C-alpha positions as CSV (number, residue, x, y, z in Angstrom):
1,X,-172.5,103.5,-68.4
2,X,-169.0,104.6,-69.7
3,X,-168.8,105.3,-73.4
4,X,-166.6,102.2,-73.9
5,X,-169.1,100.0,-72.1
6,X,-171.9,101.5,-74.3
7,X,-170.0,100.5,-77.4
8,X,-169.4,97.0,-76.1
9,X,-173.1,96.7,-75.2
10,X,-174.2,97.7,-78.6
11,X,-171.8,95.3,-80.2
12,X,-173.3,92.5,-78.1
13,X,-176.8,93.6,-79.0
14,X,-175.8,93.4,-82.7
15,X,-175.3,89.7,-82.3
16,X,-179.1,89.3,-81.8
17,X,-180.5,92.2,-83.7
18,X,-178.1,92.7,-86.5
19,X,-177.8,96.3,-85.5
20,X,-174.9,98.7,-84.9
21,X,-176.0,101.5,-82.6
22,X,-174.9,105.1,-82.6
23,X,-174.7,106.8,-79.2
24,X,-177.1,109.7,-78.4
25,X,-176.0,113.3,-78.4
26,X,-173.2,114.7,-76.3
27,X,-174.5,115.5,-72.8
28,X,-177.2,112.8,-73.0
29,X,-176.2,109.8,-70.8
30,X,-177.3,106.4,-72.1
31,X,-178.5,104.6,-69.0
32,X,-180.0,101.4,-70.5
33,X,-180.3,99.7,-73.8
34,X,-183.1,97.1,-74.3
35,X,-182.3,95.3,-77.5
36,X,-184.3,92.3,-78.8
37,X,-182.9,88.8,-78.1
38,X,-183.8,85.1,-78.2
39,X,-187.6,84.6,-77.6
40,X,-187.8,88.4,-77.1
41,X,-188.2,90.0,-80.5
42,X,-189.2,93.4,-79.3
43,X,-188.9,95.7,-76.3
44,X,-190.9,98.9,-76.8
45,X,-192.9,101.7,-75.3
46,X,-193.1,102.3,-71.6
47,X,-193.5,104.7,-68.7
48,X,-191.6,105.7,-65.5
49,X,-192.7,105.8,-61.9
50,X,-190.6,107.2,-59.0
51,X,-191.3,105.1,-55.9
52,X,-191.4,106.3,-52.3
53,X,-188.3,104.3,-51.3
54,X,-186.3,106.5,-53.8
55,X,-186.1,103.9,-56.6
56,X,-187.6,104.3,-60.0
57,X,-189.7,101.8,-62.0
58,X,-189.7,101.6,-65.8
59,X,-192.5,99.4,-67.1
60,X,-192.6,98.6,-70.8
61,X,-194.0,96.2,-73.5
62,X,-191.9,93.1,-73.6
63,X,-192.7,90.8,-76.6
64,X,-192.2,87.1,-76.5
65,X,-192.1,84.4,-79.2
66,X,-190.9,85.1,-82.7
67,X,-192.9,88.1,-84.0
68,X,-192.5,91.8,-83.2
69,X,-195.8,92.8,-84.8
70,X,-198.1,95.2,-82.9
71,X,-200.5,92.3,-82.6
72,X,-197.9,89.6,-81.4
73,X,-197.7,88.2,-77.9
74,X,-196.5,90.7,-75.3
75,X,-196.5,91.2,-71.6
76,X,-195.8,94.1,-69.2
77,X,-192.3,94.0,-67.7
78,X,-190.4,96.3,-65.4
79,X,-186.8,97.3,-64.6
80,X,-185.7,99.3,-61.6
81,X,-183.1,101.9,-60.7
82,X,-181.9,102.7,-57.2
83,X,-179.6,105.6,-58.2
84,X,-182.0,108.0,-59.8
85,X,-181.9,106.4,-63.3
86,X,-178.2,106.2,-63.7
87,X,-178.1,102.4,-63.7
88,X,-180.9,99.8,-64.0
89,X,-181.6,96.3,-62.9
90,X,-180.6,93.5,-65.4
91,X,-183.5,91.2,-65.1
92,X,-187.1,91.8,-66.0
93,X,-189.9,91.6,-63.4
94,X,-193.2,90.7,-65.0
95,X,-196.0,92.9,-63.9
96,X,-198.7,91.6,-66.2
97,X,-198.7,88.4,-68.2
98,X,-200.5,88.4,-71.5
99,X,-204.2,88.6,-70.6
100,X,-205.4,89.7,-74.0
101,X,-206.4,87.7,-77.0
102,X,-203.5,89.2,-78.8
103,X,-201.4,91.1,-76.2
104,X,-201.0,93.8,-73.6
105,X,-199.0,96.9,-74.4
106,X,-198.6,100.7,-74.2
107,X,-198.0,101.4,-70.5
108,X,-198.9,104.6,-68.6
109,X,-198.1,105.0,-64.9
110,X,-199.6,107.8,-62.8
111,X,-199.3,108.7,-59.1
112,X,-202.8,109.5,-58.1
113,X,-203.5,112.4,-55.7
114,X,-204.9,109.8,-53.3
115,X,-201.4,108.3,-53.1
116,X,-201.6,104.9,-54.9
117,X,-200.1,104.2,-58.3
118,X,-202.4,103.7,-61.3
119,X,-201.2,101.4,-64.1
120,X,-202.9,101.7,-67.5
121,X,-202.3,99.6,-70.6
122,X,-204.1,98.3,-73.7
123,X,-205.7,94.9,-73.5
124,X,-205.8,93.9,-77.2
125,X,-208.2,91.0,-77.9
126,X,-208.8,91.6,-81.6
127,X,-209.0,94.2,-84.3
128,X,-212.5,95.1,-83.0
129,X,-211.7,95.0,-79.3
130,X,-208.6,96.9,-78.0
131,X,-209.4,98.9,-74.9
132,X,-207.4,100.5,-72.0
133,X,-207.5,98.9,-68.6
134,X,-206.6,100.3,-65.2
135,X,-205.0,98.6,-62.2
136,X,-203.9,100.0,-58.9
137,X,-201.1,99.4,-56.5
138,X,-201.2,100.4,-52.8
139,X,-197.8,99.0,-52.0
140,X,-195.5,100.8,-54.5
141,X,-195.9,98.3,-57.3
142,X,-195.3,95.1,-55.4
143,X,-198.9,93.9,-56.0
144,X,-201.7,95.2,-58.3
145,X,-205.5,95.1,-58.2
146,X,-207.5,93.2,-60.8
147,X,-207.8,95.0,-64.1
148,X,-210.9,97.1,-64.9
149,X,-211.9,98.2,-68.4
150,X,-211.9,102.0,-68.7
151,X,-214.0,102.2,-71.9
152,X,-217.3,100.4,-71.4
153,X,-219.7,102.5,-73.5
154,X,-218.6,100.9,-76.8
155,X,-216.3,98.0,-77.6
156,X,-213.9,99.0,-80.4
157,X,-210.3,99.2,-81.3
158,X,-208.9,102.2,-79.3
159,X,-205.3,103.3,-79.1
160,X,-204.0,104.9,-75.9
161,X,-200.3,105.6,-76.2
162,X,-197.8,105.0,-73.5
163,X,-197.2,107.7,-70.8
164,X,-200.4,109.5,-71.7
165,X,-202.9,109.5,-68.7
166,X,-203.0,112.7,-66.6
167,X,-204.8,114.0,-63.5
168,X,-205.9,117.6,-63.6
169,X,-205.3,119.9,-60.7
170,X,-209.0,119.4,-59.6
171,X,-208.5,115.6,-59.5
172,X,-210.2,114.6,-62.8
173,X,-208.4,111.8,-64.6
174,X,-208.2,112.4,-68.4
175,X,-206.9,110.6,-71.4
176,X,-207.3,110.8,-75.2
177,X,-207.6,107.8,-77.5
178,X,-207.9,107.3,-81.3
179,X,-210.6,105.0,-82.4
180,X,-210.1,102.7,-85.4
181,X,-213.0,100.2,-85.6
182,X,-216.7,100.8,-86.0
183,X,-220.0,98.9,-85.5
184,X,-220.1,97.8,-89.2
185,X,-216.9,95.8,-88.5
186,X,-214.7,98.1,-90.6
187,X,-211.2,98.8,-89.4
188,X,-210.2,102.4,-90.3
189,X,-206.5,103.3,-89.9
190,X,-207.3,107.0,-90.3
191,X,-209.0,107.2,-87.0
192,X,-210.9,109.7,-84.9
193,X,-209.9,111.1,-81.6
194,X,-212.0,110.9,-78.4
195,X,-211.4,111.7,-74.8
196,X,-212.5,110.0,-71.6
197,X,-212.5,111.4,-68.0
198,X,-213.1,110.1,-64.5
199,X,-214.2,112.1,-61.5
200,X,-214.2,109.2,-59.1
201,X,-210.5,108.3,-59.2
202,X,-210.9,105.8,-62.1
203,X,-213.9,103.8,-60.8
204,X,-216.0,104.9,-63.8
205,X,-215.1,106.7,-67.1
206,X,-217.2,109.0,-69.4
207,X,-216.7,109.9,-73.0
208,X,-216.3,113.6,-73.9
209,X,-218.7,115.3,-76.2
210,X,-216.3,116.0,-79.1
211,X,-215.2,113.6,-81.9
212,X,-212.1,115.0,-83.5
213,X,-210.9,114.6,-87.1
214,X,-208.0,116.2,-88.9
215,X,-208.7,118.0,-92.1
216,X,-206.2,120.0,-94.1
217,X,-206.7,123.3,-95.9
218,X,-207.4,121.2,-99.0
219,X,-210.5,119.7,-97.2
220,X,-209.0,116.2,-97.2
221,X,-209.3,114.1,-94.1
222,X,-205.9,113.0,-92.7
223,X,-205.0,110.5,-90.0
224,X,-206.0,111.3,-86.4
225,X,-203.9,109.0,-84.3
226,X,-202.1,108.5,-81.0
227,X,-203.2,111.7,-79.2
228,X,-202.0,113.0,-75.9
229,X,-203.1,115.7,-73.4
230,X,-201.3,118.1,-71.0
231,X,-202.8,120.6,-68.6
232,X,-202.0,124.2,-69.2
233,X,-201.2,126.9,-66.7
234,X,-204.6,128.5,-67.0
235,X,-206.4,125.2,-66.3
236,X,-207.2,124.6,-70.0
237,X,-206.0,121.4,-71.7
238,X,-203.8,121.0,-74.8
239,X,-204.4,117.9,-76.9
240,X,-202.0,116.9,-79.7
241,X,-202.6,114.4,-82.5
242,X,-200.3,112.4,-84.8
243,X,-201.2,112.9,-88.4
244,X,-199.9,112.3,-92.0
245,X,-200.5,116.0,-92.7
246,X,-196.8,117.0,-92.3
247,X,-197.1,117.9,-88.6
248,X,-198.7,117.4,-85.2
249,X,-202.2,118.9,-84.9
250,X,-203.3,120.7,-81.7
251,X,-206.7,121.1,-80.1
252,X,-207.7,122.8,-76.8
253,X,-210.4,122.4,-74.2
254,X,-211.5,125.1,-71.7
255,X,-214.0,122.8,-69.9
256,X,-211.8,120.1,-68.4
257,X,-211.9,117.9,-71.5
258,X,-215.7,117.9,-72.2
259,X,-215.4,119.7,-75.5
260,X,-212.5,120.5,-77.8
261,X,-211.7,123.0,-80.5
262,X,-211.3,122.0,-84.1
263,X,-207.8,120.5,-84.5
264,X,-205.3,122.9,-86.2
265,X,-201.8,122.5,-87.6
266,X,-199.1,123.0,-84.9
267,X,-195.5,124.3,-85.3
268,X,-194.2,120.7,-84.7
269,X,-193.4,119.5,-88.2
270,X,-193.2,115.7,-88.2
271,X,-193.8,112.5,-90.1
272,X,-196.6,110.1,-89.2
273,X,-195.1,109.5,-85.8
274,X,-196.2,110.3,-82.2
275,X,-195.0,113.3,-80.2
276,X,-194.8,113.4,-76.4
277,X,-195.3,116.6,-74.3
278,X,-194.9,117.1,-70.5
279,X,-194.3,120.0,-68.2
280,X,-190.9,120.5,-66.7
281,X,-190.1,121.7,-63.1
282,X,-189.2,125.1,-64.7
283,X,-192.8,125.5,-65.8
284,X,-192.1,125.1,-69.5
285,X,-193.5,122.4,-71.7
286,X,-191.1,119.9,-73.2
287,X,-191.9,118.4,-76.5
288,X,-190.1,115.3,-77.9
289,X,-190.8,114.4,-81.5
290,X,-189.2,113.6,-84.9
291,X,-188.4,117.1,-86.1
292,X,-188.6,117.2,-89.9
293,X,-188.8,121.0,-89.8
294,X,-185.1,121.2,-88.9
295,X,-184.3,118.1,-91.0
296,X,-186.5,118.4,-94.1
297,X,-184.4,115.8,-96.0
298,X,-185.8,113.1,-93.7
299,X,-189.2,113.5,-95.2
300,X,-188.2,111.4,-98.1
301,X,-185.2,109.5,-96.6
302,X,-185.4,105.8,-95.8
303,X,-182.8,102.9,-95.9
304,X,-183.1,100.9,-99.1
305,X,-184.4,97.8,-97.4
306,X,-187.4,99.6,-95.8
307,X,-190.7,100.5,-97.6
308,X,-192.1,102.7,-94.8
309,X,-193.8,105.5,-96.8
310,X,-194.9,107.9,-94.1
311,X,-191.6,109.7,-93.3
312,X,-188.6,108.3,-91.4
313,X,-188.7,108.6,-87.6
314,X,-185.4,110.5,-87.2
315,X,-184.0,112.7,-85.8
316,X,-185.4,112.7,-82.2
317,X,-185.6,116.3,-81.1
318,X,-186.8,118.4,-78.1
319,X,-188.2,121.9,-77.9
320,X,-189.5,124.1,-75.1
321,X,-192.7,126.2,-74.8
322,X,-193.2,128.9,-72.3
323,X,-196.7,129.7,-73.4
324,X,-198.5,126.4,-73.2
325,X,-197.6,125.2,-76.7
326,X,-198.5,128.3,-78.7
327,X,-194.8,128.9,-79.6
328,X,-191.8,126.7,-79.3
329,X,-188.1,127.4,-79.0
330,X,-184.7,125.9,-78.3
331,X,-184.5,122.8,-80.6
332,X,-182.0,120.2,-79.4
333,X,-181.3,116.8,-81.0
334,X,-181.2,113.8,-78.7
335,X,-180.6,111.3,-81.5
336,X,-179.5,112.3,-85.0
337,X,-178.7,108.9,-86.6
338,X,-180.6,108.9,-90.0
339,X,-181.0,105.1,-89.8
340,X,-182.5,105.2,-86.3
341,X,-186.2,104.8,-85.6
342,X,-186.9,107.0,-82.6
343,X,-190.5,107.3,-81.2
344,X,-192.9,106.5,-78.3
345,X,-191.1,108.6,-75.7
346,X,-191.8,108.5,-72.0
347,X,-190.8,111.6,-70.1
348,X,-190.0,111.7,-66.3
349,X,-188.5,114.8,-64.7
350,X,-186.5,113.9,-61.5
351,X,-185.7,115.8,-58.3
352,X,-182.0,115.9,-59.1
353,X,-182.5,118.4,-61.9
354,X,-182.4,115.7,-64.6
355,X,-185.0,114.2,-67.0
356,X,-185.4,110.6,-67.9
357,X,-186.5,109.6,-71.4
358,X,-187.4,106.2,-72.6
359,X,-188.0,105.6,-76.3
360,X,-187.9,103.1,-79.2
361,X,-184.5,103.6,-80.9
362,X,-183.5,100.9,-83.3
363,X,-184.8,97.8,-85.1
364,X,-187.9,99.9,-85.9
365,X,-189.9,99.3,-82.7
366,X,-187.9,96.4,-81.3
367,X,-185.0,98.1,-79.5
368,X,-185.5,100.7,-76.8
369,X,-183.3,102.8,-74.7
370,X,-183.4,104.9,-71.6
371,X,-181.4,108.1,-71.3
372,X,-180.7,110.6,-68.5
373,X,-180.4,114.3,-69.4
374,X,-179.5,117.3,-67.1
375,X,-182.3,119.8,-67.1
376,X,-179.9,122.5,-68.1
377,X,-179.1,120.6,-71.3
378,X,-182.5,121.6,-72.7
379,X,-181.7,125.2,-72.1
380,X,-178.0,125.2,-72.9
381,X,-176.8,127.9,-75.4
382,X,-180.2,129.2,-76.3
383,X,-180.5,132.7,-77.4
384,X,-183.4,134.8,-78.7
385,X,-183.4,135.4,-82.5
386,X,-183.1,139.2,-83.1
387,X,-186.4,140.7,-84.4
388,X,-188.4,137.4,-84.1
389,X,-191.5,138.0,-82.1
390,X,-193.7,135.1,-80.9
391,X,-196.6,136.2,-83.0
392,X,-194.6,136.0,-86.2
393,X,-194.0,132.2,-86.1
394,X,-194.8,131.0,-89.6
395,X,-197.3,128.1,-89.9
396,X,-194.8,126.0,-91.9
397,X,-193.2,124.8,-88.7
398,X,-190.2,125.1,-86.4
399,X,-187.4,124.6,-88.9
400,X,-185.5,127.3,-90.7
401,X,-186.9,130.3,-88.8
402,X,-189.9,128.8,-87.2
403,X,-188.5,129.0,-83.7
404,X,-188.6,132.2,-81.7
405,X,-185.4,131.0,-80.2
406,X,-182.8,128.5,-81.3
407,X,-179.7,126.7,-80.2
408,X,-176.4,128.2,-81.3
409,X,-174.6,126.5,-84.2
410,X,-171.8,125.2,-82.0
411,X,-174.0,123.7,-79.2
412,X,-173.5,120.1,-78.3
413,X,-176.7,118.7,-79.8
414,X,-175.5,115.6,-81.8
415,X,-173.0,114.6,-84.4
416,X,-175.1,115.3,-87.5
417,X,-175.9,113.1,-90.4
418,X,-172.3,112.7,-91.4
419,X,-171.6,110.5,-88.4
420,X,-169.6,107.4,-89.2
421,X,-171.1,105.5,-86.3
422,X,-174.6,104.8,-87.6
423,X,-177.2,102.1,-87.0
424,X,-178.1,99.9,-90.0
425,X,-181.3,98.0,-89.3
426,X,-181.4,94.9,-91.5
427,X,-184.5,93.4,-90.0
428,X,-187.8,93.6,-91.6
429,X,-191.1,93.5,-89.8
430,X,-194.4,95.2,-89.2
431,X,-194.0,98.9,-88.4
432,X,-196.4,101.4,-86.9
């Protein structure tokens, strides 16, 4: 979409959302904006799936009615691209009507080694029953099997984020969830992290042996929420956790997700906001998160009309790891608008040496966008810092010397916080 058309589109979106949107960083192509509209108060987290006819599907949570609350009515909708993510269809195709007592949300899509497409999402019935379900398509998303519940050992409120389910090289399916309700009926926002795996292509699922919590050096228990997993080059698995302990926490498994190490603070400094991590065709891991290490002023920033006290979700940054997440380098800013709200990112590398990202961008969680980025953009103008060895990365995080490599000061990474084209969200609503 040309820059002039992007501006016009955001102006039109503002009529419905009372929002003026800043463009993403130079070199990042805005492919699709999904602002809220009449009877559609929120468009949020989703996942991509390249189809065998060369098109790409993006499935996401489309809310209906009047509320954009996490518990409001929602369905699973899809848009399609036939030019490798450059442009997208205008109308939604509904994949799944609201079958939950509250809603359906948080989509993951996975091409199984057996060839079919697996669709995962949360079926939310109540604050004591929110569980991931799985459906299959054998005809490239035209039709879907009946949903089957993945977690059957205990009914509770589980959170499986979007774009989170993976298949290990040996065929095992694996995902991580945070659990927030317990048999005594108590809902605990702090959460614990569990993993589930399937060795029969999703027919049955089994809980791992570890129950993970996050504890700081002060002994205090912190939030353990919205985890994700990625397979490492040596066959081990890296798990990351959203926390309110000033950063993402990492845990590792060397037995295919059966047991996990004690979660430890990672170099990814962040607010209480999810990260996303996926492997690129180059072999490096790509992390997308709200980098408060490079922007420490955002730890206390928030627009005056908002009362969110867990750190503002801006900027949206990327970094690379060549050693399976032990060290990170090459920070780049995708979105640098201080009044944006950037999170819940889906990552899809493409065969034309580009990467698609889909994420919530404005109106807290109500307005999402898709962008297309050349693979070389993530590596552009990266140089090694003299005298900085990987083993010397400080535990404080990536910002101000935490990277072993960094982008040059003049790289095209965004316009900075002095931009005159910012997004002022004047809507209030539930945030997560």
